[in-house]
N, C-alpha and C positions, 0 to 999 in steps of 0.2 A: 634538403630535408624539409619535410612538411612541418611547420611550427606546431600544429595541433598534435601530430603524432609524437613529437618529442615531449610535449607536455604530458601526454598519456603515459609515456614510458616512466614517468616519475611515480606512477601508481602501480607498477608491476608487482611490488612487494605485497599488495593486498591479496593476490592470488595464493600466497603462502598460508593465509589464514582461513580460506574458504573459497567457494566458487565466486566468480565474478564475470560480468559481461558488460559490454558497452551499449549504452542506450543513447540515441541522438536526443539532444535537448528539445527538439521539436516534438518529441513523443512524451514529454514530461509536463505535468501541471504542478505548480507550486500551490500548496494549501496553506494559507496564512493563519487561519484560526482553527482551534479544535472543532468548532461547530462545522466548519467546511469539511473536515475529515469525516465526521459522523454523517453528514448529509451525503457525502460520496459513498460511504459504506452502505447507507440505506438504499441508495440508488442501485448499487451493485447487488445487494440482497434481493431487492424487488425484481430484478431481471434474471435472477439465478434460475436455471432450468433443471439442473440435476442435484448439485451438491453445493453446500456452503462450507468452506474451511476457513477458520480464523484462528490465529495464534496471537496470544497477547501475554505480555509480562504482567499486566495489571488490567483487571476489569472492575471498574468502580461501581458505585451505586447511585450515580447521578441520573437525572431523567434521560440523558442521552443513552446511557448504557441500557436502561430499561426499554427504551424505544428500539434499540438494536436487537435485544433479545426477543421482543414482541415481533419484530419484522422477520426474524429467523423462524419463529414458531408459525407465523402465518404462511411463510413459504413452504414449510414442512407439510402443511395440510393439503 
């Protein structure tokens, strides 16, 4: 038995709570700081061609949030 597949079997219960999918670690980037997250969102927004969808439990009033809203507005035009 492949050790990595037996490790993944320990997480089968997650699919009982919602959709799940496996992503290779080589396709993931770890963002260590909130500023890295906002920079990444800005890059994604700047390259959007048709639509921007964003879902958030909280959208604050710090300069980062204003920058994101400004970026969305610019892309809309």
